[in-house]
C-alpha positions as CSV (number, residue, x, y, z in Angstrom):
1,X,-148.0,-119.1,-116.9
2,X,-147.0,-122.2,-118.8
3,X,-148.5,-125.6,-118.7
4,X,-146.0,-126.5,-116.0
5,X,-147.0,-123.6,-113.9
6,X,-150.7,-124.3,-114.4
7,X,-150.0,-128.0,-113.4
8,X,-148.4,-126.9,-110.1
9,X,-151.2,-124.7,-109.6
10,X,-153.9,-127.5,-110.1
11,X,-151.8,-129.8,-107.8
12,X,-151.7,-127.1,-105.0
13,X,-155.5,-126.5,-105.5
14,X,-156.2,-130.4,-105.3
15,X,-153.6,-130.8,-102.3
16,X,-151.7,-133.4,-104.3
17,X,-147.9,-133.5,-103.6
18,X,-146.7,-136.5,-105.6
19,X,-146.2,-137.0,-109.3
20,X,-148.2,-140.3,-109.6
21,X,-151.2,-138.3,-111.5
22,X,-149.2,-135.6,-113.2
23,X,-149.9,-137.2,-116.7
24,X,-153.6,-137.4,-115.9
25,X,-153.7,-134.0,-114.5
26,X,-152.1,-132.7,-117.7
27,X,-154.8,-134.2,-119.8
28,X,-157.5,-132.7,-117.6
29,X,-155.9,-129.3,-118.2
30,X,-156.0,-129.7,-122.0
31,X,-159.7,-130.9,-121.5
32,X,-160.4,-127.8,-119.3
33,X,-158.8,-125.6,-121.8
34,X,-160.9,-126.9,-124.7
35,X,-164.3,-126.8,-122.8
36,X,-163.6,-123.2,-121.6
37,X,-162.8,-122.4,-125.5
38,X,-166.1,-124.1,-126.2
39,X,-167.9,-121.7,-124.0
40,X,-166.7,-119.0,-126.3
41,X,-163.9,-117.7,-124.2
42,X,-160.7,-116.7,-125.9
43,X,-157.3,-117.0,-124.0
44,X,-154.8,-114.2,-124.0
45,X,-151.4,-116.1,-124.9
46,X,-148.0,-115.2,-125.5
47,X,-144.9,-117.3,-126.6
48,X,-142.2,-117.5,-124.1
49,X,-138.7,-119.4,-124.5
50,X,-138.6,-122.9,-122.9
51,X,-136.8,-122.7,-119.7
52,X,-133.9,-125.3,-119.8
53,X,-132.2,-126.6,-116.8
54,X,-128.9,-127.4,-118.9
55,X,-125.9,-126.0,-117.1
56,X,-123.2,-124.3,-119.2
57,X,-120.2,-126.4,-120.0
58,X,-117.3,-125.9,-117.5
59,X,-114.2,-124.6,-119.6
60,X,-111.8,-126.3,-117.4
61,X,-113.2,-129.7,-118.0
62,X,-114.8,-129.4,-121.3
63,X,-112.8,-131.4,-123.8
64,X,-114.2,-129.4,-126.9
65,X,-112.9,-126.1,-125.6
66,X,-110.6,-124.7,-128.3
67,X,-109.1,-122.0,-126.6
68,X,-106.1,-123.9,-125.4
69,X,-103.0,-121.6,-125.9
70,X,-100.7,-124.8,-126.5
71,X,-103.2,-125.7,-129.5
72,X,-101.3,-124.5,-132.6
73,X,-104.6,-124.3,-134.5
74,X,-104.9,-125.0,-138.4
75,X,-102.0,-124.6,-140.6
76,X,-102.9,-123.0,-144.0
77,X,-100.3,-125.2,-145.7
78,X,-101.9,-128.4,-144.3
79,X,-103.4,-130.4,-147.1
80,X,-106.0,-132.0,-144.7
81,X,-107.3,-128.5,-143.8
82,X,-110.9,-128.8,-144.3
83,X,-111.6,-125.2,-145.3
84,X,-109.2,-125.8,-148.6
85,X,-111.2,-124.6,-151.5
86,X,-109.4,-127.1,-153.7
87,X,-110.8,-130.0,-151.7
88,X,-113.5,-131.8,-153.7
89,X,-115.7,-132.2,-150.7
90,X,-116.5,-128.4,-150.5
91,X,-118.3,-126.3,-152.8
92,X,-116.8,-122.6,-153.2
93,X,-120.1,-121.4,-154.8
94,X,-122.2,-122.6,-151.8
95,X,-123.9,-119.5,-150.5
96,X,-124.2,-121.0,-146.9
97,X,-121.0,-122.2,-145.8
98,X,-122.2,-123.0,-142.2
99,X,-123.4,-126.5,-142.4
100,X,-124.9,-126.4,-138.6
101,X,-127.1,-123.3,-138.6
102,X,-127.9,-122.0,-135.1
103,X,-131.4,-123.7,-134.1
104,X,-134.3,-121.1,-133.3
105,X,-135.0,-121.3,-129.6
106,X,-138.1,-123.4,-128.5
107,X,-141.0,-121.4,-127.2
108,X,-144.2,-122.5,-125.4
109,X,-147.4,-120.9,-124.7
110,X,-148.0,-118.7,-121.7
111,X,-151.1,-117.6,-120.4
112,X,-152.3,-114.7,-118.4
113,X,-152.7,-115.3,-114.6
114,X,-156.7,-114.9,-115.0
115,X,-156.7,-117.4,-117.8
116,X,-154.7,-119.8,-115.8
117,X,-156.8,-119.5,-112.7
118,X,-159.7,-120.3,-114.8
119,X,-158.1,-123.3,-116.4
120,X,-157.1,-124.4,-112.8
121,X,-160.7,-123.9,-111.5
122,X,-162.1,-126.0,-114.5
123,X,-159.7,-128.8,-114.3
124,X,-160.1,-129.0,-110.5
125,X,-163.9,-129.2,-111.2
126,X,-163.4,-132.0,-113.6
127,X,-161.2,-134.1,-111.2
128,X,-163.2,-133.5,-108.2
129,X,-166.5,-134.5,-110.4
130,X,-164.9,-137.7,-111.4
131,X,-164.0,-138.7,-107.8
132,X,-167.4,-137.8,-106.5
133,X,-169.0,-140.0,-109.3
134,X,-166.8,-142.8,-108.5
135,X,-167.9,-142.5,-104.8
136,X,-171.5,-142.5,-105.9
137,X,-170.9,-145.7,-107.8
138,X,-172.3,-144.3,-111.1
139,X,-175.8,-145.0,-109.6
140,X,-177.6,-142.0,-111.0
141,X,-177.8,-140.7,-114.7
142,X,-177.0,-137.3,-113.4
143,X,-173.6,-136.2,-111.8
144,X,-173.6,-136.1,-108.2
145,X,-172.3,-132.5,-108.1
146,X,-172.9,-129.7,-110.6
147,X,-170.7,-127.2,-111.8
148,X,-169.6,-124.9,-108.8
149,X,-171.3,-121.4,-108.9
150,X,-167.8,-119.9,-108.4
151,X,-166.7,-121.4,-111.5
152,X,-169.9,-120.7,-113.4
153,X,-169.9,-117.0,-112.4
154,X,-166.2,-116.9,-113.4
155,X,-166.9,-118.4,-116.8
156,X,-170.0,-116.0,-117.4
157,X,-168.1,-112.8,-116.2
158,X,-165.3,-113.7,-118.6
159,X,-167.7,-114.2,-121.6
160,X,-169.4,-111.0,-120.6
161,X,-166.3,-109.0,-120.2
162,X,-165.0,-110.3,-123.6
163,X,-168.3,-109.2,-125.5
164,X,-168.1,-105.8,-124.0
165,X,-164.7,-105.4,-125.2
166,X,-165.3,-106.7,-128.7
167,X,-168.3,-104.5,-129.1
C-alpha cells in the first residue's frame, strides 16, 4: 500500500470525505511512521512503479506520429540530414549516439497491509488526540486521552513478533 492508499484509509477511518486536510493528514502519516520506527518496529517495504494517469497518445490526432505513409522520410542525399557523419555538429566517435536516453521509471514505497493499518491507527490516534486536546482547551499538562489499548497492544505484538523472528 502506497502513501496515497494509506491516506485514503486514514480519511475513511476518520470519516473525512473532503480534501481540505490532506496535507495535514499526510504529515500525520509521516509522523506516525517515525514514531512507530522509534518504538523499534521495522516496516516491510517494497518499491513499486508510480501509477500514472496519463493516457496514451491518440494516433489519429497526434501530430508527432511519424507513421504517415505520405511522409517520404529522410533522403540520404539531403545535406540537412542530421545523421550525416560529415556534419560538424555530430561526433562519429560518440559511444552513445542517443542524446535522450529512456528515463528510469519512478518508484514509490509500498507497505504491507499490516504495516499500513498500524500507520493508520497511529495517525488517527494523533489526529483524535489533537482534537480532544483542543476541546479541552489545553487546561491540563497531560493529554485528555491516552494511547488507545488497541494501538498499544498492536505495537507491542508487532515488536514481540519481530524480536521472535530475529532471534
